[in-house]
Structure formats: C-alpha cells, structure tokens
SEBANU-464471 format. One line per 5 residues: number of its first residue (from 1); for each residue y, z, x of C-alpha. Coordinates in nm, 3 decimals. Each point is the difference from the previous one (the first is absolute). Example, Ala and Ser with C-alpha at 12.3 -4.5 7.8 and 13.67 -1.06 7.14 Angstrom:
REM SEBANU-464471
1> -0.450,0.780,1.230; 0.344,-0.066,0.137
//
This chain:
REM SEBANU-464471
1> 0.004,-0.005,0.009; 0.341,-0.082,0.111; 0.270,0.272,0.039; 0.193,-0.184,-0.281; -0.313,0.015,-0.217
6> -0.057,0.352,0.057; 0.358,0.091,-0.066; -0.004,-0.188,-0.325; -0.310,0.158,-0.117; 0.122,0.363,0.095
11> 0.333,-0.062,-0.161; -0.127,-0.140,-0.334; -0.226,0.326,-0.036; 0.307,0.206,0.087; 0.220,-0.160,-0.258
16> -0.284,0.029,-0.268; -0.033,0.391,0.104; 0.377,0.056,-0.053; -0.041,-0.188,-0.333; 0.153,-0.324,0.077
21> -0.146,-0.330,-0.128; -0.066,-0.256,0.267; -0.057,-0.320,-0.234; 0.304,-0.161,0.176; -0.118,-0.125,0.319
26> 0.354,0.001,0.165; -0.068,0.402,0.012; -0.267,-0.051,0.280; 0.199,-0.259,0.208; 0.036,0.069,0.363
31> 0.285,-0.107,0.236; 0.087,0.004,0.371; 0.273,0.223,0.072; 0.305,-0.161,0.084; 0.063,0.232,0.325
36> -0.313,0.061,0.211; 0.073,0.362,0.022; -0.040,0.064,-0.355; -0.367,-0.051,0.011; -0.262,-0.275,-0.023
41> -0.039,-0.076,-0.381; 0.230,0.125,-0.239; -0.038,0.039,-0.429; 0.293,-0.027,-0.236; -0.232,0.166,-0.294
46> 0.225,0.269,-0.016; 0.316,-0.209,-0.069; -0.192,-0.194,-0.248; -0.117,0.303,-0.205; 0.367,0.176,0.014
51> 0.122,-0.156,-0.338; -0.302,0.067,-0.179; -0.060,0.340,0.117; 0.393,0.076,-0.011; -0.016,0.172,0.318
56> 0.125,-0.056,0.348; -0.179,-0.228,0.220; -0.016,0.225,0.283; -0.143,0.284,-0.233; -0.299,-0.222,-0.104
61> -0.034,-0.110,0.355; -0.086,0.340,0.097; -0.237,0.047,-0.277; -0.199,-0.281,0.101; 0.031,0.120,0.359
66> -0.155,0.320,-0.097; -0.273,-0.128,-0.217; -0.097,-0.262,0.226; -0.325,0.057,0.171; 0.064,-0.077,0.392
71> -0.320,-0.138,0.187; 0.089,0.068,0.341; -0.200,-0.310,0.121; 0.253,-0.238,-0.187; 0.336,0.204,-0.013
76> 0.181,0.198,0.248; 0.277,0.127,-0.206; 0.207,-0.084,-0.309; 0.386,0.017,-0.045; 0.270,-0.039,-0.239
81> 0.273,-0.221,0.095; 0.343,-0.127,-0.183; 0.026,-0.013,-0.357; -0.397,0.073,-0.042; -0.209,-0.230,0.218
86> -0.327,0.141,0.091; -0.070,-0.084,0.371; -0.381,0.004,0.153; -0.048,0.058,0.357; -0.355,-0.146,0.093
91> -0.227,0.194,0.234; -0.103,-0.162,0.320; -0.355,0.023,-0.090; 0.044,-0.205,-0.289; 0.197,-0.265,0.199
96> -0.275,-0.007,0.277; -0.271,-0.058,-0.266; 0.187,-0.289,-0.152; -0.061,-0.193,0.330; -0.369,-0.022,-0.060
101> 0.072,-0.096,-0.382; 0.206,-0.285,0.104; -0.238,-0.127,0.255; -0.297,0.057,-0.238; 0.180,-0.228,-0.263
106> 0.077,-0.235,0.252; 0.155,-0.328,-0.186; -0.030,0.165,-0.330; 0.235,0.280,0.094; 0.304,-0.015,-0.227
111> -0.174,-0.179,-0.275; -0.089,0.156,-0.332; -0.097,-0.060,-0.358; 0.335,0.089,-0.176; -0.009,-0.342,-0.193
116> -0.353,0.045,-0.139; -0.034,-0.376,-0.012; 0.306,-0.084,-0.188; 0.080,-0.334,-0.009; 0.316,-0.118,0.124
121> 0.132,-0.319,0.068; 0.290,-0.111,0.267; 0.174,-0.322,-0.025; 0.230,-0.088,0.261; 0.159,-0.283,0.207
126> -0.080,-0.236,-0.287; 0.278,-0.246,0.177; 0.075,-0.353,-0.199; -0.220,-0.243,0.148; 0.309,-0.206,0.103
131> 0.027,0.075,0.361; -0.141,0.189,0.289; -0.017,0.378,-0.020; 0.286,0.175,0.135; 0.062,0.343,0.177
136> 0.075,0.151,-0.341; -0.326,-0.108,-0.108; -0.170,0.142,0.320; 0.181,0.339,-0.080; -0.147,0.004,-0.352
141> -0.347,-0.125,0.140; 0.011,0.297,0.250; 0.097,0.269,-0.269; -0.247,-0.124,-0.275; -0.285,-0.008,0.233
146> 0.047,0.333,0.162; 0.060,0.177,-0.343; -0.334,-0.174,-0.108; -0.166,0.147,0.294; 0.126,0.345,-0.078
151> -0.094,-0.012,-0.386; -0.335,-0.108,0.136; -0.010,0.301,0.251; 0.035,0.254,-0.291; -0.274,-0.136,-0.217
156> 0.176,-0.269,-0.234; -0.154,-0.357,-0.076; 0.262,-0.208,0.140; 0.050,-0.360,-0.060; 0.268,-0.234,0.155
161> 0.152,-0.281,-0.185; 0.217,-0.296,0.087; 0.190,-0.164,-0.302; 0.041,-0.360,0.049; 0.311,-0.165,-0.185
166> -0.133,-0.339,-0.018; 0.166,-0.097,-0.321; 0.347,-0.060,-0.114; 0.321,-0.135,0.138; -0.033,0.105,0.388
171> -0.341,-0.206,0.021; 0.175,-0.301,-0.159; 0.301,0.030,0.247; -0.266,0.036,0.273; -0.160,-0.332,-0.089
176> 0.350,-0.171,-0.025; 0.099,0.128,0.338; -0.301,-0.110,0.186; 0.008,-0.354,-0.191; 0.366,-0.039,0.146
181> -0.129,0.085,0.361; -0.301,-0.237,-0.065; 0.229,-0.288,-0.148; 0.243,0.056,0.286; -0.248,-0.031,0.263
186> -0.158,-0.321,-0.130; 0.356,-0.182,0.018; 0.119,0.074,-0.365; 0.290,0.264,0.066; -0.030,0.256,-0.279
191> 0.208,0.328,-0.010; -0.161,0.331,-0.058; 0.108,0.165,-0.336; 0.299,0.223,0.053; -0.199,0.315,-0.104
196> -0.345,-0.150,0.151; -0.141,0.104,0.333; 0.128,-0.066,0.316; -0.197,0.146,0.269; -0.137,-0.217,0.268
201> -0.336,0.101,-0.091; 0.009,-0.260,-0.273; 0.082,-0.264,0.266; -0.308,0.087,0.197; -0.211,-0.005,-0.333
206> 0.154,-0.334,-0.103; -0.116,-0.158,0.356; -0.354,0.151,-0.036; -0.045,-0.161,-0.366; 0.128,-0.333,0.171
211> -0.249,0.032,0.280; -0.301,0.061,-0.234; 0.121,-0.190,-0.325; 0.249,-0.266,0.117; 0.188,-0.152,-0.276
216> -0.229,0.096,-0.256; 0.269,0.180,-0.224; 0.272,-0.281,0.024; -0.156,-0.188,-0.291; -0.006,0.314,-0.233
221> 0.265,0.056,-0.251; 0.223,0.255,0.079; -0.104,0.290,-0.235; -0.378,-0.078,0.117; 0.113,-0.012,0.384
226> 0.199,0.343,-0.029; -0.286,0.153,-0.170; -0.274,-0.137,0.224; 0.226,0.121,0.326; 0.081,0.331,-0.174
231> -0.360,0.081,-0.039; -0.088,-0.089,0.375; 0.308,0.183,0.113; -0.115,0.307,-0.192; -0.369,0.001,0.122
236> 0.119,-0.040,0.358; 0.247,0.283,-0.046; -0.260,0.217,-0.137; -0.243,-0.057,0.287; 0.262,0.082,0.248
241> 0.066,0.334,-0.198; -0.351,0.073,0.013; -0.019,-0.074,0.359; 0.305,0.223,0.109; -0.119,0.273,-0.211
246> -0.341,-0.002,0.166; 0.125,-0.010,0.323; 0.240,0.299,-0.095; -0.336,0.184,-0.107; 0.081,-0.008,-0.357
251> -0.289,-0.133,-0.228; 0.054,-0.048,-0.371; -0.282,0.084,-0.263; 0.148,-0.244,-0.264; 0.250,-0.300,0.030
256> 0.093,0.006,-0.373; 0.187,-0.339,-0.119; 0.274,-0.012,-0.262; -0.126,-0.320,-0.102; -0.318,0.182,-0.150
261> 0.188,0.205,-0.244; 0.210,-0.297,-0.137; -0.333,-0.237,-0.026; -0.179,0.303,-0.173; 0.325,0.095,-0.222
266> -0.039,0.351,0.062; 0.410,0.025,-0.031; 0.005,-0.127,-0.320; -0.298,0.249,-0.115; 0.244,0.278,0.168
271> 0.270,-0.153,-0.222; -0.200,0.041,-0.305; -0.071,0.369,0.092; 0.371,0.084,0.050; 0.092,-0.172,-0.329
276> -0.283,0.192,-0.218; 0.099,0.300,0.128; 0.377,-0.044,-0.081; 0.128,0.019,0.358; 0.171,-0.363,-0.030
281> 0.279,-0.153,-0.206; 0.158,-0.354,-0.018; 0.380,-0.057,0.099; 0.158,-0.349,0.083; -0.327,-0.182,-0.045
286> -0.178,0.203,0.251; -0.230,0.265,-0.018; 0.081,0.354,0.148; -0.186,0.326,0.126; 0.154,0.308,-0.097
291> -0.011,0.135,0.353; 0.271,0.221,-0.040; -0.196,0.224,-0.240; -0.192,0.074,0.319; 0.259,0.091,0.225
296> 0.118,-0.341,0.125; 0.391,-0.067,0.000; -0.008,-0.304,-0.245; -0.278,-0.195,-0.198; -0.178,-0.292,0.175
301> -0.063,-0.356,-0.100; -0.382,-0.076,-0.025; 0.039,-0.383,-0.133; 0.301,-0.187,0.059; 0.184,-0.173,-0.281
306> -0.166,-0.332,0.111; -0.342,0.158,-0.063; -0.072,0.063,0.395; -0.180,0.289,0.093; 0.204,0.211,0.245
311> -0.146,0.123,0.340; 0.048,0.355,-0.124; -0.246,-0.071,-0.299; -0.276,-0.139,0.251; 0.054,0.264,0.250
316> -0.069,0.271,-0.271; -0.323,-0.204,-0.087; -0.095,0.040,0.365; 0.040,0.339,-0.001; -0.193,0.048,-0.309
321> -0.277,-0.208,0.164; -0.017,0.251,0.265; -0.066,0.288,-0.245; -0.234,-0.207,-0.165; -0.194,-0.013,0.326
326> -0.058,0.377,-0.018; 0.248,0.134,0.227; 0.123,0.351,-0.069; 0.349,-0.051,0.199; 0.213,-0.285,0.125
331> 0.207,-0.001,0.295; 0.246,-0.292,0.067; 0.211,-0.076,0.293; 0.290,-0.229,-0.073; 0.328,-0.077,0.194
336> 0.330,0.150,-0.012; 0.096,-0.289,-0.237; -0.233,0.137,-0.264; 0.109,0.338,-0.047; 0.159,-0.043,-0.318
341> -0.335,-0.157,-0.114; -0.175,0.317,-0.004; 0.132,0.156,-0.323; -0.076,-0.322,-0.206; -0.336,-0.015,0.108
346> -0.082,0.379,-0.019; 0.150,-0.048,-0.369; -0.237,-0.292,-0.094; -0.323,0.191,0.152; 0.099,0.296,-0.211
351> 0.037,-0.211,-0.315; -0.348,-0.128,0.051; -0.120,0.376,0.022; -0.035,0.076,0.369; 0.139,0.342,0.117
356> 0.314,-0.040,0.224; -0.127,0.198,0.287; -0.280,-0.260,0.033; 0.218,-0.287,0.122; 0.192,0.050,0.343
361> 0.230,-0.220,0.188; 0.104,0.039,0.378; 0.304,-0.206,0.110; -0.034,-0.136,0.346; 0.345,-0.032,0.138
366> 0.117,-0.272,0.221; -0.057,-0.025,0.371; 0.252,-0.061,0.259; -0.170,-0.168,0.290; 0.199,0.088,0.332
371> -0.002,-0.185,0.348; 0.241,0.082,0.244; 0.205,0.167,-0.262; 0.032,-0.300,-0.214; -0.138,-0.022,-0.356
376> -0.173,-0.319,-0.132; 0.072,-0.120,-0.332; -0.302,-0.095,-0.214; 0.003,-0.258,-0.290; -0.292,-0.243,-0.094
381> 0.250,-0.214,-0.219; 0.237,-0.027,0.305; -0.274,-0.079,0.258; 0.073,0.320,0.202; -0.299,0.232,-0.024
386> -0.158,0.229,0.259; -0.373,-0.065,-0.061; -0.261,0.280,-0.008; -0.206,-0.201,0.236; 0.316,-0.014,0.258
391> 0.018,0.385,-0.004; -0.366,0.056,0.037; -0.036,-0.244,0.278; 0.294,0.162,0.193; -0.084,0.366,-0.036
396> -0.338,0.023,-0.116; -0.176,0.140,-0.324; -0.021,0.360,0.118; 0.382,0.033,0.066; 0.101,-0.209,-0.327
401> -0.233,0.207,-0.219; 0.116,0.368,0.127; 0.390,-0.115,0.012; -0.042,-0.136,-0.384; -0.149,0.348,-0.111
406> 0.212,0.246,0.229; 0.278,0.000,-0.268; 0.049,0.068,-0.384; -0.041,-0.331,-0.174; 0.299,0.125,-0.188
411> 0.213,-0.023,0.329; 0.099,-0.339,0.169; -0.186,-0.055,0.318; 0.165,-0.085,0.329; -0.283,-0.170,0.201
416> 0.081,0.003,0.363; -0.218,-0.294,0.150; 0.070,0.116,0.358; -0.094,0.347,-0.072; -0.318,-0.093,-0.171
421> -0.123,-0.191,0.327; 0.106,0.270,0.215; -0.277,0.207,0.196; 0.140,0.320,-0.001; 0.016,0.349,-0.203
426> 0.309,-0.160,-0.170; -0.246,-0.217,-0.170; -0.146,0.240,-0.272; -0.318,-0.226,-0.030; -0.059,-0.014,0.371
431> 0.085,0.360,0.010; -0.266,0.106,-0.234; -0.241,-0.256,0.150; 0.074,0.139,0.319; -0.106,0.356,-0.139
436> -0.360,-0.139,-0.110; -0.034,-0.181,0.334; 0.085,0.315,0.183; -0.250,0.218,-0.176; -0.262,-0.258,0.097
441> 0.111,-0.030,0.342; -0.042,0.377,0.045; -0.374,-0.009,-0.069; -0.047,-0.317,0.186; 0.170,0.204,0.333
446> -0.245,0.305,-0.101; -0.297,-0.223,0.040; 0.140,-0.133,0.307; 0.036,0.338,0.132; -0.362,0.099,-0.113
451> 0.103,0.233,-0.259; -0.256,0.000,-0.310; 0.158,-0.141,-0.324; -0.309,0.068,-0.237; -0.108,0.301,-0.184
456> 0.363,0.142,0.002; 0.032,0.286,-0.251; 0.226,0.282,0.109; 0.361,-0.002,-0.140; 0.068,0.370,0.078
461> 0.237,-0.062,0.307; 0.249,-0.164,-0.200; 0.252,0.252,-0.031; 0.336,-0.128,0.154; 0.282,-0.100,-0.222
466> -0.037,-0.385,0.080; -0.351,0.010,-0.096; 0.026,0.180,-0.302; 0.306,-0.234,-0.131; -0.228,-0.288,0.089
471> -0.241,0.127,-0.237; 0.229,0.075,-0.251; 0.104,-0.363,-0.006; -0.366,-0.118,-0.032; -0.056,0.194,-0.295
476> 0.297,-0.123,-0.187; -0.175,-0.369,-0.005; -0.200,0.041,-0.306; 0.319,0.091,-0.214; 0.205,-0.272,0.164
481> -0.239,-0.236,-0.112; -0.020,0.110,-0.345; 0.357,0.058,-0.044; 0.101,-0.348,0.150; -0.243,-0.176,-0.270
486> 0.093,0.216,-0.296; 0.386,-0.032,0.048; -0.021,-0.363,0.112; 0.150,0.093,0.331; -0.180,-0.174,0.271
491> 0.245,0.083,0.229; -0.108,0.333,0.035; -0.268,-0.085,0.202; 0.148,-0.192,0.288; 0.215,0.309,-0.008
496> -0.270,0.244,0.038; -0.168,-0.209,0.284; 0.321,0.024,0.203; 0.004,0.364,-0.033; -0.389,0.048,0.109
501> 0.072,-0.225,0.283; 0.300,0.215,0.120; -0.235,0.322,-0.036; -0.273,-0.159,0.214; 0.263,-0.098,0.286
506> 0.137,0.309,-0.009; -0.347,0.181,0.022; -0.084,-0.253,0.261; 0.316,0.092,0.229; -0.039,0.359,-0.079
511> -0.362,0.050,0.072; -0.237,-0.152,0.226; -0.317,-0.106,-0.181; -0.225,-0.084,0.285; 0.026,0.363,0.155
516> -0.236,0.134,0.202; -0.086,0.292,-0.235; -0.284,-0.113,-0.185; 0.053,0.154,-0.348; 0.388,-0.095,0.006
521> -0.107,-0.340,0.069; -0.247,-0.022,-0.278; 0.250,0.125,-0.249; 0.268,-0.215,0.079; -0.234,-0.301,0.013
526> -0.092,0.079,-0.352; 0.339,0.017,-0.117; 0.070,-0.348,0.189; -0.269,-0.138,-0.163; 0.089,0.110,-0.364
531> 0.342,-0.113,0.077; -0.129,-0.350,0.111; -0.212,0.000,-0.339; 0.309,0.051,-0.195; 0.204,-0.235,0.157
536> -0.254,-0.283,-0.047; -0.064,0.089,-0.358; 0.382,-0.010,-0.064; 0.060,-0.330,0.186; -0.328,-0.164,-0.180
541> 0.201,0.088,-0.339; 0.302,-0.178,0.132; -0.225,-0.284,0.076; 0.103,0.024,0.372; -0.210,0.005,0.295
546> -0.082,0.304,0.198; -0.044,-0.081,0.357; -0.214,0.163,0.243; 0.202,-0.109,0.312; 0.355,-0.106,0.060
551> 0.061,-0.105,0.362; 0.329,0.143,0.037; -0.131,0.355,-0.104; -0.294,-0.014,0.269; 0.248,-0.024,0.297
556> 0.196,0.334,-0.158; -0.369,0.195,-0.058; -0.083,-0.081,0.391; 0.296,0.208,0.093; -0.022,0.284,-0.285
561> -0.366,0.025,-0.014; -0.075,-0.040,0.378
//
C-alpha cells in the first residue's frame, strides 16, 4: 500500500468515527504542500468540512489528528498549518520500502484501474486535408496522443480518432486550385481562385499528375476536371497526413470521413429528432436550433434559407455517431478560432439527451515558431506554411513532442528551434533523457568496477536529505499520471519529469553512488534503479525515447565516477 492509500484509508475511518460522511470524494483528496517544510502530503478535509460542521477548520483538523491512528511505519508526525491544512510527514522506513515496490512494479508503476474500462474517445488534429500538416497540428498531435496514453495508463479504454473534412466548399476550392496549377503547367495559364489554396505543394502535385497522367484531364469539362483533381488532391494530402503522423509516433484507431455522414443522411435524422423534441423553429425560411435554451449566446441555423444543411448540423450528427458507437465520454481538441463553437455543440448534445459533463473540448492555442528570435508566419492559403515534417526533420521527434506538451494547451507556445536542438541542460528533453542515461551509466560503471548489481535488496541506508527527497519525488508519479489524465492536463507529466531529473542530479552530485561501503552502495544503486524505471515510464507515456547512453554524458561520468 502506498503512503497516499494508507493515509486516505485511515482518514476515511477517522472522519466516520467523528460522525462525518465521506460520500464526497473531495474529502479524501491529498495534495503536495506548496512548501517542502510543511510536510510531504497534505489534506484539506478540515477546511472542506468547516461550513457543514459550523466550526473553525483548525478545530476540526485537531479533532482529526487526535483520532487519527498513526502507523509509525508510514507516518513520522502530523501537524496543522495555515487555515486548517493537515500535513503528514512520512517515516523514512516507509520511503525506503517504496523503492522495492517501484522496482517490483517495473513498467507498470504509475498505472492504475481508476477508469475501470470506461470507454473514452479523443478526437484530435482533424486538420482539413487541403494542405500539409503544420506545427499547430503537431502540437495537437502531441497533446492528444499523450493524453490518450495517460488515460490508458489509469484504466480507461481509449480510442484515437481523426475526423476527415472531405466534403464542402474547402474540397471544391482544393480541386479548383489544383486544376489551375495543372492547366498553367500545360501552357494554359489559369489563375488560382482568390480564396483558393496558393501553397507550392499544389505545384508539386500538379507536376506529379502530369508525369503520371499527362494531358488526360485537359479534355474534361471544367466541373468534371475540378472534381477529379479535387479527389486526387484529397487522397494525396490524406496520405501525407498519415505518413507525417506515423513518423511522429501518432497512430489513429479511426479515420472518420464527413462524407459518410452525408451519404447516410445521419444529419437529417438528427434534424428530425430536434424538430420532434421541440428544439427547432423556422425563421427567414431557415430552420434554427434553440441553442440559447442550453446556455449558448444565441440560436443557431441548422438548414439555410436555400435548403442546405449547415456544417454545424453535420458536426452534431458526427458527435451523436460517436455516442452511438458506445463511448461514455468525448474529448475534442480544437483550434483557438473554434472557442465560440463549444457552447453551441454542447447545447446540441444536451438537447439530444447527453449529460453536459460527458463532452469536453480543449483548445489548442497557436504556436510561435522562433529561429534566431524571428517568428515565422503560417498560412496555407497564402502559401507560407511551416510544415510539421520540416520541424521533425530539424529537431527530431523527441524534442518536438516534449516541447509541445510542456505547456498548458490554453497558452500560446513559443517554440525555440535552437533550444530544442541544443545538447545541454537548458534543453528540458535533453535534461530529462540525460538523467535516465546517467542512471543507466552508473550501473554500467558498477559492472566495470566489479560490483554486483543483482540480488540487491537493502534500502535501509537511504537516510540523508537528498536520498529521501528523491524517493518522495518518485512516489508522486502515480498521482501525477492520474491527475494529468483526469484534469486533461498532460503538461503535468513533463513538469514532473523535469523535477525528478533535478532530484536525481542533486542526489548524484551530493552522494557517491559507487562508494566502497557495500551496504550504502547497495541502497544507492537500488534508489538509482528505481529512478531509472520511473523516468523510463514517464518518457514512454510522452512517446519519447529513454536513451541508455549519451556521448556527452559519458565523458563527464569518467571524471565524476572515476
């Protein structure tokens, strides 16, 4: 049993003894004190109970402490702080024992069954197939994929989905834009539509088509040529998207096409349901949804005055399709220009009978890509695009994924290309990977010195502040994984790994691991190995490699280990 699980179990019994109900799970939530000298684990139970009990939080906190059965194996002491925090100080024996638990769990350390198989779907990237994926798509791919990994780690059944917008005006414009490039290349100068796609990628595609199909499209009628070339462009871009994402380590379970919804007329079935339930009205020859009744700022059009279904109606049908496939919870990742779209979609799903909390949207803010202090501009239509593939080729998958997840999705990201390429401690991904390599290197050096690294068991000599601080950081990992998933905050994980790497480096510089004293050496090797395992597990959740060897580190270790 972890220290957290022990404290929660005893705290629950204590509250029941004092006559408090523990139905509300928030009463048992534990957190890390903001200051290290205020203990290792904190409870806010007393403050949460104060209003109901009509007593001061510190009074309730003292009652809890007086009735709390302290197990000296787990807890050294308990104190009250501030307005009523209950701070627990863990016993060294408990911390030492956690090393064996971590090593025993191995790659499963940090995993749990919190989700109990609940089905959850994450839809992300879903970029229009009208051009190559850009760096904003790369950020969405990183965040969505890591969050899916986190949910899987805590017991949810996760599906990754990419929604292909293969219908509507943007596809028509894509065909017209490619046709213009094709005709121009064959000596029939044709302007690209003003609101079409002007990127060089269509020039390249036009030349490929000419190389394989020649003048086959010249004799076609304009509409037929536009449609045929539009389909070719669409499939070409989708293949590029798949390849880019697979190179980035992101694999989708489903690529769902908008055209299938329209062909099956699922959107019209949704329209009938909304009409029959009284959630629509007619105005100005259009059909409107009463979305304002569900918290939206105004009502929304479902069918335009000329009889065309809006994109919104089709999108509602798509989300209803997700629920029909048996998902318990939906999480979408949208761009910043879609923020105002959230209330109307939430309103429609509520009107169809789905609880508001079962649908969640995370907004992925813009990426400012910097080189030498200069920001690039990105626009597919203007032909100025920083492609996802370009970034991966230059800085690598590991650095890209780490940098994209290492910030809240609600914040714009300044992506420093030169920093991402740097091999030094200022580069956070290099810093964390170096910590893993350092742990591996210590064992390599131990073998070279003739020390045994098998059948290690004794952790009793882990007693100094740096050793205990490192253990305390290790036991935070399962809670970090759980909270990062449940709060849809994957940035917590790289933040944690940076702190763990720092704790390892501090321990390493303050303590000689390969010391002559066999008992101390054994304890420190065990701590080093447990740290290596947690770093590896965390990097795996990020989809990032955990190198066992880094050339720059090896030259340093030769001096420091001797």
